[in-house]
C-alpha positions in Angstrom: 60.5 90.7 103.3 57.4 88.8 102.2 55.3 89.8 99.3 52.3 88.0 100.8 51.5 90.9 103.1 48.3 92.7 102.2 47.5 96.3 103.0 44.2 98.2 103.1 44.1 101.7 101.8 41.2 104.0 102.1 40.8 106.8 99.5 37.8 108.7 98.3 36.2 107.9 94.9 37.8 111.0 93.2 41.3 110.0 94.4 40.8 106.4 93.2 39.7 107.6 89.8 42.7 109.9 89.6 45.1 107.1 90.5 43.4 104.8 88.1 43.7 107.3 85.2 47.4 107.9 86.0 48.2 104.1 86.1 46.3 103.6 82.8 48.4 106.4 81.1 51.6 104.8 82.4 50.7 101.4 81.0 48.6 102.1 77.9 51.7 101.8 75.5 52.7 98.4 77.0 52.0 95.2 75.1 48.8 93.4 75.7 50.1 90.3 74.1 53.4 90.1 75.9 53.1 92.4 79.0 55.9 92.6 81.6 55.2 91.3 85.1 55.1 94.9 86.3 52.4 95.8 83.7 50.3 92.7 84.6 50.4 93.7 88.3 49.4 97.3 87.5 46.6 96.3 85.2 45.2 93.9 87.8 45.3 96.8 90.3 43.5 99.0 87.7 40.8 96.3 87.4 40.4 96.3 91.2 40.1 100.0 91.3 37.5 99.9 88.5 35.4 97.4 90.4 35.6 99.4 93.6 34.8 102.7 91.8 31.8 101.2 90.1 30.5 99.5 93.3 30.7 102.8 95.1 29.2 105.2 92.5 26.1 106.9 93.8 22.9 105.1 92.7 21.0 107.3 90.3 17.2 107.2 90.3 16.0 106.8 86.8 12.2 107.6 86.7 11.9 105.9 83.3 13.0 102.5 84.8 10.0 102.5 87.2 7.4 102.8 84.5 5.3 99.8 83.5 
C-alpha cells in the first residue's frame, strides 16, 4: 500500500475544531525539540486544520473598522 494516496474529508467547522482539540491534547506532552515522526505528522495535520478553520470562520462586520 502506498502512502502517497491523498484523501479528501469534509467535516463541518465544529467537528474540525473538536478533532483539532483532541489531537492537540494527545500531543501536547510530546517533545517540541525531539518529536517522534507520529507527533510531527499529527502536528502538521493540526496546522492544516487551523488554517482551514480560520479560513472558514464567518466574517464579522466590525463597524469601527469602517470609520474614517
